[in-house]
N, C-alpha and C positions, 0 to 999 in steps of 0.2 A: 435384515433391516431394509425397508423401502425408503429411498431418498428421492427428492424431487428431481425432475429432469433439469439438466444444467445448460439449457440454451439451445438455440437453433443449430449451432455448429455441430454439436454432438448428435442431434437428430438427423443431420444430413450425412453423417458418417465421418469417420476419422480421416479418410483420404482427402476431405475438403477443408481440413483445418488450415488456418493461416498461421504459419510458424515462422519464427525468426531465430536465426543464430547470429549473435553479435560477436565479431572477431575484434578483440581489443588490439589497438595498434597506435603507437605514439601517444597522443593525449586524447584520442577519440575512439570511435567505434564505427564499424561499417555494418549495416543491417542487410541480411540476405534472407529472402523469403523462399522457403522450400516446402515440398510436400512431405508428410510423415512417411518414413520408410525405415528399412532395416539399417543398422549400423554395420561396422566392419565385422569380420569373423570373430565370434566369441563375445561380441558386444551386445548389450541391451539398449534399445532406444527408449529413453524416458522423456518426460516432458515437465516443464515448469510453467504454471499458469501465471501470467503477468498482469497486464492491463491494457489500456488503449495507448496509441502511439504518441499521444501528447503528454503522457505522465512520466513518472520516474520508474515505476515498476517495469515498464517495457525495456528501456535500455539496461537497467540493472539486471533484469532477468536474462537478457541476452548475454550480458557479461558473465553471469554465473554459469549459464549453459556452456559458454566457451571454456571457462576455467575448468568446470567439472569434466567436460569431454576430453580435455587435454591432460588432466592431472589425476583423475580417478580411474583406475584400471577397470575395463569392462563396461564403461558407461559412455553412451552417446546421448547427450542431453540436448533437447530442443526447447526453445522458449516459445510459448503460445500466446498470442494476443487474445484478451478476453474483455468482458465488461468490467471486471474488477473483483473486489474482495468476496462478495457473496457468491458469485459464480465460481471463483477459485476454490472456496471452501467446499462447495458442493461437489465440484469435480474431483478434488482430492479425496473427499469422503467416499465417493463412488468408485474410486480407483481409476478414474479417467485421466488424471494428472497425478504425478508422483509428488510434486512439490508445488506450493503456491504461496504467493504474497497475500497478506491480509492486514487490515487495520485491527487494532486491539478491540474496538467496540464490536465489530462484526464477528470476531473470534469468540468473544464472550457470549454473544447471542447464539452462535452455532453450538458451542459446548453445552449451553443451557437448554437448547431446543426452543427458542422463542423468536418472535419477529418473523423473519423470512424463513426460519428453519423449524419445521413442524415437529422435529424430535432431535435429541442430542446427536451431534456428529462425532464419530470416533477419530478425533484429531489430536495431534501433539505438535509441539513446536521444536524447530531446530535452533531457535534463538531470536532475540530481539534485534531489530535492524537500526532504524533511524526514526526521528520524530516526524509525524505528519502535522503540518500547520493547516488550520482551517482558514483559508483565504475567503473572505466574503468580499467579492469584487463588484464594483459598480463604476459608472462614469460620472465625473463631477457634475455634469449638467442635469443628472437625475435629482440632485438635492438629497440623496440618501446619506445620512450621517450616522445612523445607529441601526442595530438590528430591528428595533421596533418600527423603524421607518419602512420596513418591508411590507407592512400591512397595506393591502390594496394594490400592490405592485405585481409585476410579472417577474418571477424568480425561478431560476433553474436550480434544482437540487441534485442534479446528476442523473445519469442514465439508469434504468432499471437493472438490478443485478450488481450494482456497484457499491463498494464501501463508501464512496462519496455520498451516495444517497442516504445510506445508514447514518453517516455522520451529520449530514445536513438536518435530517429529521430529529436526531438526538438533540442537536443544538436548538433548533426551532421549538421543539416541544418543551425543553427546559426553560425557554424564554416565554412560554405561554402562547406561542404562535402555532396555530393548527392549519390544516388544509383549507378550511373555509375562509381563512384570513387573507389569502393572496392567490394569484393565478399561478398554478404549479406548472412548471416546465421541466421536462426530464431530458436534458440535453447532454451530449458529450462535450468535451472541452472545446473542440473545434466549432461545434454548433453554438455553444455559449459565447465564444469569442465573436463569432459572426453576428449573433443577436445583439450583443452590446454595441458593436460597431454600427449596425444599421438601424438601431433604435427600436427593434422589436422585442428587446429584453431589457429589464431595468437593473437586475443584479443576478449574481449566481455564486454558488459555493464551489470552490476548488480545494479539495483536501490533498495535500502533497508536501513534499519536502521544500525547504527554503530554496528559492531559485527555480521553482516550477516553470518549465518552458512555456506552458500555456499562459501563466500569469505574466511572465516576461514579455510575451508577444503582445498581450493587451496593453501593457504599459508603454511599449514602444509606439504603438499605433494610435492610442487614445489617451485622454487626460484621465488616467485611472485613479480610483480611490480604493484603498483597503479599509473597509469599515472597521473601526475599533470597537472592542468590547470593554466595559468598565470592570474594575476589580470585583464589584458586587455581582455582575453578570457571570464572570468566570467562576466565582464561588458557588453561584446557583447551578451552573452547569456541572461542576465537579460534584456537588451534592446529589445531583440527579444521576450522573454517570461518572463513577470514580476513576474510570480509565483515562479521563481527561485531566489536563492541568493548564496553567496559563503560560504563554510564551510571547515574547516581544520580538516581532520581526524587525531586524536591525535596519537602520537607514542605509540607502545605497544599493540594496539588493535589487529593488525594482525602480525603474525610472519614475521620478516624481514623488517617491516616498522618502521624505527627508527627515522624518522623526520616527522613533520606535513606535510600533503599532501593537497593542496588546490584543491577543486572539487566543482561542482555545487550541490545544494541541493534544495529540495522542500518538502512541508508538505503532510502528509497523513490525510485523513478525513474518518469519518463514514457517509454514506448516507442512506437515506430512501426515500420512495415515499412522495411527498407533501401531498398525501391523507391519510397518516397514522394518526390514531386517536391521538389527542393531548395527552390524558392521557397515552397511550402506549409509545409515544415518550418521555414524561416526565419521566416515570418510567425507561425506558431503559437508559436514560442519567443520571438520579440520581444514579442508581445502579452502572453504570460504574464508576462514580466518587467516590462514597462511598466505592467501593470494589477495588480501584486502587492497593492497596498493594498485592492483589491476582494476579493481572496482572504483577506486578513487580517481583513476584516469577518466572514468565515465561520468561520475558525479562526486562532488565533495562530501555529500551526505554519507558516503561509505566510511568516512573517518569515525563515525559513531560505532562501527562494528568492531569493538574490542572484546576480548574474552570476558572481562568483568561485566560490561554492559550487556553483551549478547546473552550471557548466563542469567541475567536478572529479568526473568519473565514473570515475576510476581506469582499470582495464583494459577497461572496457566500451566498445563502439564508439559514438561520438557521430555522429549523422546529419550529413552535410556541411552541410545547411542550418542546423542548430543551431550547428555549429562556426563557420560564417561569421558568424553573429550575435554569438556570444561573442567572437570575434576582433575584430570591429569595435568592440563596446562596451567591451571591456577595453583596446583600443588608445587609445580616446578618454580613458580613465582613466589612461593613461600607462604601462601595463604592457608590458614588452618581450616579444617572442615566446618568449624563453627562460623568462621568469617564467610565461607562460601554459602552456607545455609542462610546467613543473614542478608546476602545480596539479593 
């Protein structure tokens, strides 16, 4: 199977990867950038593809790398910064990363071989993680109050190769807004934040967990607005992209957001190659669930990673090793096979 090249970092060689290991301690984590290299004697050095440093994939991926390196025999896991979901899916499919974070809509496209993926990708999931909230962010002075107000404006959809961009275009197209209707900017979170601050950008999409650092930072420094969606708009988006649902961002999460804000949401998952050894997939899944509290010290979104929730991947393929773990742990909890199939 010939797969598309997964970005400049791979073309420049594995020795120039930007890698991060996050060592959990207290209630936080310390990031250490190192070069790819060999682990200890008898260990395999593996990698997990995360995202950019302003999102949640990055610290959670570092936390997982630390947990797996300490608690899975023979594994030395490194966390790699990337452009996001699309890049992660391609790297995992090509065998350039063993594990990757992804949004559900990007995974659906990868498995079907559509959009950014010219053919179906041989991927499976280790489980569902936490919901990604679609933050449509602007500054009050722009006067933008609805998604339809984006017409004629300068809007960031996210960087190329990111799940953020996939999500932004899915939402915009469902709303009948196309590329000719606004000035497209493809910025990462830091660039988008700077653009909103200096007035060179009117609005931008940030898809991530509740409490996204990039959104928090904008709210602290500017009079930020989370643009709301109507119930009818959410229904239209769900009709176009069934992976989505509605979610109300609670007041108090971001400065200046004092009322619940209805917005689209979708889930994040961990993916691996379908050819990953069953025993390794089992151990990675088991350790992630058993050490969930370590991840909660990094971000509260990790509280969503429970066996029943993680097992519920819908129509996505679950790796046999992950399936074996979930069947075992849910059987201990007294769930019948029929109940597990219905999840």
